[in-house]
Backbone as numpy.savetxt, mean C-alpha at the origin, in Angstrom:
# Nx Ny Nz CAx CAy CAz Cx Cy Cz
55.92 -17.41 44.51 54.75 -16.60 44.54 54.44 -16.03 43.17
55.47 -15.67 42.45 55.24 -15.11 41.13 54.70 -16.15 40.17
55.06 -17.42 40.36 54.51 -18.44 39.48 53.03 -18.66 39.77
52.64 -18.52 41.03 51.23 -18.66 41.37 50.44 -17.48 40.77
50.95 -16.28 40.82 50.31 -15.10 40.23 50.25 -15.23 38.72
51.30 -15.80 38.14 51.30 -16.02 36.69 50.22 -17.03 36.30
50.04 -18.06 37.11 48.99 -19.06 36.84 47.60 -18.43 36.92
47.39 -17.58 37.90 46.08 -16.92 38.05 45.81 -16.02 36.85
46.83 -15.24 36.45 46.66 -14.36 35.29 46.41 -15.16 34.02
47.06 -16.29 33.88 46.88 -17.14 32.70 45.45 -17.70 32.67
44.93 -18.12 33.86 43.55 -18.63 33.93 42.55 -17.53 33.57
42.80 -16.32 34.07 41.90 -15.19 33.77 41.91 -14.88 32.28
43.11 -14.92 31.67 43.20 -14.69 30.23 42.47 -15.80 29.47
42.57 -17.02 29.91 41.89 -18.15 29.27 40.38 -18.02 29.39
39.91 -17.62 30.59 38.47 -17.43 30.79 37.96 -16.28 29.94
38.76 -15.22 29.84 38.39 -14.08 29.02 38.33 -14.47 27.55
39.26 -15.29 27.11 39.28 -15.76 25.72 38.07 -16.63 25.44
37.67 -17.46 26.41 36.49 -18.32 26.24 35.23 -17.46 26.15
35.10 -16.45 27.04 33.93 -15.56 26.99 33.87 -14.83 25.64
34.99 -14.38 25.15 35.04 -13.70 23.86 34.64 -14.64 22.73
35.11 -15.88 22.77 34.77 -16.85 21.73 33.28 -17.18 21.77
32.72 -17.34 22.99 31.28 -17.62 23.12 30.47 -16.44 22.60
30.86 -15.23 22.94 30.17 -14.03 22.48 30.22 -13.93 20.95
31.36 -14.21 20.36 31.48 -14.19 18.90 30.59 -15.25 18.26
30.52 -16.43 18.86 29.68 -17.50 18.33 28.21 -17.12 18.39
27.79 -16.52 19.52 26.40 -16.08 19.66 26.09 -15.00 18.63
26.96 -14.03 18.46 26.74 -12.98 17.47 26.67 -13.54 16.05
27.52 -14.51 15.75 27.48 -15.13 14.42 26.15 -15.84 14.20
25.65 -16.54 15.22 24.35 -17.22 15.10 23.23 -16.21 14.88
23.27 -15.11 15.62 22.25 -14.07 15.45 22.32 -13.49 14.04
23.51 -13.22 13.54 23.65 -12.68 12.19 23.15 -13.65 11.13
23.46 -14.94 11.31 22.96 -15.93 10.35 21.45 -16.04 10.41
20.88 -15.96 11.59 19.43 -16.03 11.74 18.76 -14.83 11.09
19.35 -13.66 11.24 18.78 -12.45 10.66 19.04 -12.32 9.18
19.98 -13.08 8.67 20.32 -12.98 7.25 19.13 -13.38 6.38
18.29 -14.27 6.86 17.10 -14.66 6.11 16.15 -13.49 5.91
16.21 -12.50 6.80 15.36 -11.32 6.69 16.06 -10.20 5.93
17.24 -10.45 5.44 18.03 -9.40 4.83 17.39 -8.74 3.63
16.59 -9.47 2.86 15.98 -8.89 1.68 14.59 -8.36 1.92
14.13 -8.41 3.16 12.76 -7.97 3.46 12.69 -6.46 3.58
11.68 -5.88 2.94 11.41 -4.46 3.07 9.91 -4.26 3.17
9.50 -3.23 3.87 8.09 -2.89 3.94 7.64 -2.38 2.58
6.36 -2.57 2.27 5.84 -2.13 0.97 6.03 -0.63 0.78
5.94 0.13 1.87 6.12 1.59 1.75 7.53 1.96 1.33
8.49 1.05 1.53 9.87 1.30 1.14 10.17 0.83 -0.27
9.26 0.09 -0.87 9.45 -0.41 -2.23 9.36 0.75 -3.22
10.09 0.67 -4.31 9.93 1.71 -5.33 8.56 1.58 -6.00
8.00 2.69 -6.40 6.70 2.65 -7.06 6.88 2.46 -8.57
5.78 2.28 -9.25 5.84 2.12 -10.70 6.29 3.41 -11.38
6.27 4.53 -10.65 6.67 5.82 -11.21 8.16 6.08 -11.08
8.86 5.24 -10.35 10.29 5.41 -10.18 10.66 6.22 -8.96
10.04 7.35 -8.73 10.36 8.17 -7.58 9.48 9.39 -7.50
9.61 10.14 -6.42 8.73 11.30 -6.22 8.96 12.44 -7.22
10.05 12.42 -7.96 10.30 13.47 -8.94 9.49 13.27 -10.22
8.97 12.07 -10.45 8.16 11.81 -11.65 6.83 12.54 -11.52
6.31 13.01 -12.65 5.02 13.71 -12.63 3.93 12.77 -13.13
2.73 12.95 -12.58 1.62 12.05 -12.87 0.32 12.85 -12.96
-0.61 12.34 -13.74 -1.95 12.93 -13.85 -2.94 11.83 -14.17
-4.22 12.13 -14.02 -5.27 11.20 -14.44 -5.54 11.43 -15.91
-5.44 10.38 -16.69 -5.73 10.46 -18.12 -7.23 10.43 -18.35
-7.90 9.46 -17.71 -9.36 9.36 -17.83 -9.90 8.44 -16.75
-11.18 8.62 -16.45 -11.91 7.72 -15.58 -13.17 7.32 -16.33
-13.27 6.06 -16.66 -14.45 5.54 -17.36 -15.39 5.00 -16.28
-16.57 5.63 -16.16 -17.51 5.30 -15.11 -18.90 5.07 -15.70
-19.25 3.82 -15.99 -20.57 3.55 -16.55 -21.66 3.41 -15.48
-21.32 3.67 -14.23 -22.30 3.48 -13.15 -23.31 4.62 -13.10
-24.31 4.44 -12.27 -25.33 5.48 -12.09 -24.92 6.50 -11.03
-23.70 6.40 -10.54 -23.19 7.34 -9.55 -22.25 8.31 -10.25
-22.72 9.49 -10.63 -21.88 10.43 -11.40 -20.70 10.98 -10.62
-20.73 10.93 -9.30 -19.67 11.49 -8.46 -18.45 10.57 -8.35
-18.55 9.34 -8.84 -17.46 8.36 -8.69 -16.17 8.84 -9.35
-16.25 9.42 -10.52 -15.04 9.90 -11.20 -14.29 10.93 -10.38
-15.01 11.87 -9.80 -14.37 12.91 -8.98 -13.74 12.31 -7.73
-14.39 11.33 -7.12 -13.85 10.69 -5.92 -12.58 9.91 -6.26
-12.60 9.18 -7.37 -11.41 8.42 -7.78 -10.25 9.37 -8.07
-10.52 10.45 -8.78 -9.46 11.43 -9.07 -8.85 12.00 -7.78
-9.72 12.40 -6.86 -9.24 12.99 -5.60 -8.48 11.97 -4.76
-9.00 10.76 -4.67 -8.34 9.72 -3.86 -7.00 9.32 -4.46
-6.94 9.16 -5.78 -5.66 8.83 -6.43 -4.63 9.92 -6.17
-5.05 11.16 -6.37 -4.14 12.29 -6.14 -3.64 12.29 -4.69
-4.56 12.18 -3.74 -4.18 12.23 -2.33 -3.29 11.06 -1.93
-3.64 9.87 -2.35 -2.86 8.68 -1.97 -1.45 8.72 -2.57
-1.34 9.05 -3.83 -0.03 9.09 -4.49 0.83 10.22 -3.92
0.22 11.38 -3.67 0.97 12.51 -3.12 1.38 12.25 -1.67
0.46 11.76 -0.85 0.77 11.52 0.56 1.82 10.43 0.76
1.91 9.52 -0.17 2.91 8.45 -0.08 4.22 8.83 -0.77
4.30 10.03 -1.30 5.50 10.54 -1.98 5.94 9.62 -3.12
4.97 9.12 -3.87 5.27 8.23 -4.98 5.59 9.01 -6.25
4.96 10.17 -6.42 5.16 10.99 -7.62 4.63 12.39 -7.32
4.91 13.30 -8.23 4.41 14.67 -8.12 3.18 14.81 -9.00
2.09 15.26 -8.40 0.82 15.33 -9.11 0.71 16.62 -9.91
0.20 16.50 -11.14 -0.12 17.67 -11.97 -1.53 17.48 -12.47
-2.32 18.53 -12.40 -3.70 18.43 -12.87 -3.81 18.47 -14.39
-2.87 19.12 -15.05 -2.89 19.17 -16.52 -1.48 19.46 -17.02
-1.36 19.47 -18.31 -0.05 19.71 -18.92 0.72 18.41 -19.13
1.94 18.55 -19.57 2.80 17.41 -19.89 3.27 16.74 -18.60
3.16 15.40 -18.56 3.61 14.63 -17.40 4.42 13.42 -17.88
5.11 12.80 -16.93 5.86 11.59 -17.25 4.93 10.39 -17.39
3.90 10.33 -16.53 2.97 9.20 -16.51 1.55 9.71 -16.40
0.62 8.87 -16.84 -0.80 9.17 -16.65 -1.52 7.88 -16.29
-2.65 8.03 -15.61 -3.41 6.88 -15.12 -4.79 6.89 -15.77
-5.18 5.74 -16.29 -6.53 5.54 -16.79 -7.23 4.56 -15.85
-8.40 4.93 -15.37 -9.15 4.08 -14.44 -10.45 3.67 -15.12
-10.75 2.39 -15.02 -12.00 1.86 -15.56 -12.79 1.25 -14.42
-13.98 1.79 -14.19 -14.88 1.24 -13.19 -15.70 0.16 -13.89
-15.55 -1.08 -13.45 -16.28 -2.19 -14.06 -17.72 -2.20 -13.57
-17.89 -2.13 -12.23 -19.26 -2.12 -11.71 -19.27 -1.62 -10.28
-20.40 -1.06 -9.93 -20.69 -0.66 -8.55 -22.10 -1.17 -8.25
-22.21 -1.93 -7.19 -23.53 -2.39 -6.77 -23.74 -2.01 -5.31
-24.93 -1.57 -5.00 -25.27 -1.20 -3.63 -26.62 -1.83 -3.31
-26.67 -2.52 -2.19 -27.93 -3.06 -1.70 -28.12 -2.56 -0.28
-29.36 -2.44 0.13 -29.64 -1.96 1.47 -30.90 -2.56 2.03
-30.97 -2.56 3.34 -32.17 -3.06 4.00 -32.27 -2.42 5.38
-33.48 -2.35 5.87 -33.71 -1.87 7.22 -33.48 -3.04 8.18
-32.90 -2.74 9.31 -32.59 -3.81 10.27 -33.44 -3.70 11.54
-34.38 -2.75 11.56 -35.30 -2.65 12.69 -36.70 -2.39 12.17
-37.68 -2.35 13.04 -39.08 -2.25 12.61 -39.49 -0.86 12.16
-38.81 0.18 12.63 -39.21 1.53 12.22 -38.31 2.12 11.13
-37.53 1.28 10.46 -36.71 1.68 9.32 -35.67 2.76 9.63
-35.27 2.91 10.88 -34.28 3.94 11.19 -32.85 3.39 11.15
-32.69 2.11 11.38 -31.36 1.49 11.34 -31.25 0.75 10.01
-30.32 1.20 9.17 -30.18 0.62 7.85 -28.79 0.03 7.66
-28.74 -1.03 6.90 -27.47 -1.70 6.59 -27.32 -1.73 5.08
-26.23 -1.15 4.60 -25.97 -1.13 3.16 -24.72 -1.96 2.87
-24.72 -2.62 1.74 -23.54 -3.32 1.25 -23.22 -2.75 -0.12
-21.96 -2.41 -0.29 -21.52 -1.84 -1.56 -20.35 -2.66 -2.08
-20.35 -2.92 -3.38 -19.25 -3.61 -4.03 -18.77 -2.77 -5.20
-17.45 -2.68 -5.34 -16.85 -1.91 -6.43 -15.80 -2.78 -7.09
-15.77 -2.76 -8.40 -14.72 -3.43 -9.15 -14.16 -2.40 -10.14
-12.85 -2.18 -10.04 -12.21 -1.22 -10.94 -10.79 -1.65 -11.24
-10.21 -1.06 -12.26 -8.81 -1.32 -12.58 -8.17 -0.02 -13.05
-6.85 0.01 -12.93 -6.10 1.19 -13.36 -4.93 0.74 -14.21
-4.60 1.56 -15.17 -3.43 1.33 -16.01 -2.59 2.59 -15.99
-1.28 2.42 -15.82 -0.35 3.54 -15.83 0.33 3.57 -17.20
0.28 4.73 -17.83 0.88 4.92 -19.15 2.14 5.77 -19.03
3.15 5.41 -19.78 4.31 6.27 -19.96 3.89 7.29 -21.01
3.80 8.55 -20.61 3.29 9.56 -21.55 4.27 9.88 -22.68
5.53 9.52 -22.52 6.49 9.76 -23.60 6.31 8.77 -24.74
5.96 7.53 -24.41 5.82 6.50 -25.44 4.37 6.06 -25.63
3.46 6.52 -24.75 2.05 6.16 -24.79 1.84 4.65 -24.68
2.67 4.00 -23.88 2.54 2.57 -23.66 2.18 2.30 -22.20
1.47 1.19 -21.99 1.10 0.80 -20.63 2.33 0.21 -19.95
2.71 0.78 -18.80 3.86 0.28 -18.06 3.44 -0.52 -16.83
2.17 -0.41 -16.45 1.67 -1.15 -15.29 0.16 -1.23 -15.39
-0.39 -2.41 -15.06 -1.83 -2.62 -15.06 -2.20 -3.33 -13.77
-3.15 -2.79 -13.04 -3.51 -3.36 -11.74 -4.33 -4.63 -11.86
-4.97 -4.83 -13.00 -5.97 -5.89 -13.06 -7.17 -5.42 -12.26
-8.26 -6.16 -12.32 -9.45 -5.71 -11.61 -9.29 -5.92 -10.12
-9.61 -4.89 -9.37 -9.59 -4.92 -7.91 -11.03 -4.79 -7.44
-11.47 -5.75 -6.65 -12.83 -5.74 -6.13 -12.84 -5.54 -4.63
-13.74 -4.69 -4.19 -13.87 -4.39 -2.76 -15.34 -4.41 -2.40
-15.64 -5.01 -1.26 -16.99 -4.99 -0.71 -16.94 -4.31 0.65
-17.92 -3.51 0.92 -17.96 -2.73 2.14 -19.37 -2.79 2.71
-19.48 -3.01 4.01 -20.78 -2.98 4.68 -20.82 -1.72 5.52
-21.95 -1.03 5.45 -22.06 0.27 6.08 -23.39 0.33 6.83
-23.33 0.48 8.16 -24.53 0.60 8.99 -24.73 2.07 9.33
-25.95 2.54 9.18 -26.22 3.95 9.42 -27.65 4.16 9.94
-27.83 5.23 10.68 -29.16 5.63 11.12 -29.70 6.74 10.25
-28.81 7.52 9.67 -29.26 8.65 8.87 -28.58 8.72 7.50
-27.74 7.74 7.18 -26.99 7.80 5.94 -27.76 7.23 4.76
-27.08 7.28 3.62 -27.69 6.81 2.38 -26.81 5.74 1.75
-27.33 5.14 0.70 -26.56 4.14 -0.02 -25.30 4.74 -0.65
-25.33 6.03 -0.95 -24.16 6.66 -1.54 -22.97 6.69 -0.58
-23.22 6.76 0.72 -22.13 6.74 1.68 -21.43 5.38 1.67
-22.20 4.32 1.53 -21.60 2.99 1.44 -20.79 2.86 0.15
-21.34 3.33 -0.96 -20.62 3.28 -2.23 -19.36 4.14 -2.18
-19.45 5.30 -1.57 -18.30 6.20 -1.43 -17.18 5.51 -0.65
-17.54 4.86 0.44 -16.55 4.16 1.26 -15.88 3.04 0.46
-16.64 2.29 -0.31 -16.08 1.20 -1.11 -15.18 1.73 -2.23
-15.57 2.83 -2.87 -14.75 3.43 -3.94 -13.42 3.91 -3.37
-13.47 4.56 -2.21 -12.23 5.02 -1.56 -11.31 3.85 -1.25
-11.86 2.79 -0.69 -11.04 1.64 -0.32 -10.45 0.96 -1.56
-11.23 0.82 -2.62 -10.73 0.21 -3.86 -9.59 1.04 -4.44
-9.73 2.36 -4.40 -8.67 3.24 -4.91 -7.41 3.09 -4.08
-7.56 3.01 -2.76 -6.40 2.80 -1.89 -5.70 1.48 -2.18
-6.48 0.42 -2.42 -5.89 -0.88 -2.74 -5.09 -0.82 -4.04
-5.63 -0.12 -5.04 -4.92 -0.01 -6.32 -3.59 0.73 -6.11
-3.61 1.82 -5.35 -2.37 2.57 -5.11 -1.39 1.73 -4.28
-1.90 0.93 -3.34 -1.03 0.01 -2.59 -0.26 -0.89 -3.55
-0.94 -1.40 -4.55 -0.33 -2.34 -5.48 0.69 -1.68 -6.40
0.66 -0.36 -6.48 1.64 0.34 -7.32 3.05 0.26 -6.75
3.20 -0.19 -5.53 4.51 -0.34 -4.90 4.97 -1.78 -4.85
4.16 -2.72 -5.21 4.55 -4.13 -5.10 5.48 -4.50 -6.25
6.59 -5.07 -5.90 7.55 -5.45 -6.93 7.49 -6.95 -7.24
6.50 -7.61 -6.74 6.38 -9.06 -7.01 5.16 -9.35 -7.82
């Protein structure tokens, strides 16, 4: 009887060893499959061109040759808000900083048309092209350049103006530029 009990215990140990081996093999396959994703990170987790949130930043200048005088103020406010809200750097309005940003607005175009017979429904299209350069204020050298970023925005309104369409496009272009400040590729 004891030999029969020993045989049963041996079979149970063997089955347990097989289950353990299968489980280890499945886990190894899962780990190998996930290893391809090992270097993947979300853009929000990428380091910014400023290094970290302890770096200080300010706007050096905004060159705006457009007929919309408010564009410079919108770009300054959007840059400040986007960089601060993303914890990329500490914003300073003036004084000595680690980095500064120069923004050049290449062009802003706005077209509009009425889409109904009584001119109450209007459709505006706005396009903005701008670029930003980040300077190291200690050496006065460009450490990052966005290249020109172009954005087109369509804006339908019953009571709005062409400036609302342009404002929306300027905001989106500024957000795109700040997005690119985290790309490491």
